[in-house]
N, C-alpha and C positions, 0 to 999 in steps of 0.2 A: 503494500500499500503506499501511496504517495502523501505524507504529511505537509502540510505548509508550515513553514516555520515562520513565527510570528518575530519582527525585528522590531529592537526598541526604538530604533531611530523614526522620527515622524516623517510624512512624505514631504517635508519642506527642506529647502537648503539656503542657509542665509549668504547673500551677495553681497551686503555691505552693513555695517552697523556703526551708528552714532552713540559713540561713547562718551563724548563730550555733553551730550544733552543731559544725561543721568548727573552731571555734576553742576551744570549750568541752570536747570530747571526742575521745578517740582512739577511732576505728573499728575494730572488729573483724571483725563480719560484718554483711553486708547483706541484707535478705528483702524480698519482696513481698508484701503483703497488699491484699484487697479490703477494701471499706467499707461496710457497710450505713448505707445512706442513705434518707431519705424524700425525696419529689417535691420539696416546695420547696427542699431543700437542694442537691439536682442544677442547679436554674435558678439558686442564686446562685453554685454554683461555676462555672457556665457564663459567669455575670458576673464571675468573678474576685473575689468576696467572701468569702476565706478569709485565717486568719493560723494558722499551725502553731507558730510561734516559743517560744511558751510552754507546749507540749503535750509531754505523755510517755505511753507505752505502760504499761499496768497489767495483768498478769496475775493473774485472780482466779477460782478454781473451776474451773481447765482451759480459758478463755477468755480472749482478748486484748481489752482495750479501750482506745480512744483517748479520752485525757482532756484538757481545757485546751485545745482547739481551738475556734475562734470562725468559725462561719459565719453572718455577718450575713444577715437576712430581705431578700428584696427589697420594695420598696414595694408593689409589684402581686401578691405573694403573697396567698392565698386568705385571706378574712376569717373561714373556721369553723376553719382550723386554728392553733393556739396555738404560734408559732414559740418554740424555746428556742434559742438560738443557742450557747450553752456544754453542750449536752446530752453525754453519755457516748454515743459509738460504739461499735458492736462491729467487732472487725477478723476476716477471715476467713482464718485459715492452715490448713493441713493438720495433722493429728493429732501428726505425727511432729515437726513444727517446732514445735509448742506443748511438746511434751514436752520437746524439748532445750532451747527456751528457758527454760522453767521450772526446770530444773536448773541452766542456766547462771546466771541471776539470783538464784536463791535460795542456791547454794553458793560460788559465786565471786566475787560482788558485782558482776555487771555490771547495766547500766541498759539500757533499752529507749526510744530516742526516733525519732521522725519525722524524717526526712530531707527528702522531697520527696512532693507530691500530684500526679498526672499521669492523663492518659487513655491507656488501652491497648486498642485494638481495641473500641472503644465502652465501655469500662468503666473506673471508676474507681479508680486503684490507689494505695497509699501503700507508699513505699519506709521500712523502719523499719531501725534500726541497732542493734547491740548494741555498748553503747560502755562505757567507762572514763571516768572524768573524769580530766581533766589537772591538774597541780599549777602552780604559778604560774612554776615555772622550766622546766616543759615548754614552756608558751605562749611563753615569750621566745625558748626555743631554736629552736621553729616558726617565731616572728616573724624571726629572724635568718636562719634556712633559706631562708625565703622573698623576704628581702629580697637575699642574695647571689644567688639564682637569678636575680632580677629584674635585677641590676648584672651578670651573667654575659651575659644575652641582649643589655643595652644594649652591652657591650664587643665582641660577637661581629657586632652591626650596622653598627658604625661602619666604614666602609671605609677601608682602607691608603693615608694620603698618602706615597708615596715619589718 
């Protein structure tokens, strides 16, 4: 009999992760959005040629746009296509999600930033987060808490010698 072996890996593969976002902002909510890409961009993403650290999401005319992400074109890309690595890319969200995000960003002062770009069921998805900026004292407190958690783990790992 053939048994199917279940792997612990999910069906997603992360292409890019915004580490700076976790340090600079407090995360309120997360959303998953599709990204409208061209053919050469998908090929570059398969090769891992993307940076989203300096990018952000802008809501304009009832649509979401990814601004500032850099997808480097491959050398083997088509010669008749003019590749713009910094072009603005449209994000695909449901209308209810867009309406709530527009309200929160305009009235309450939240910002939208990308957290990670990954494959999900053969499609490229972008995880965006609704965030507020941290003050300097918040960053210091978060760093202090992280250090304390690390120290607690070290203390619990040490065996007792009695």
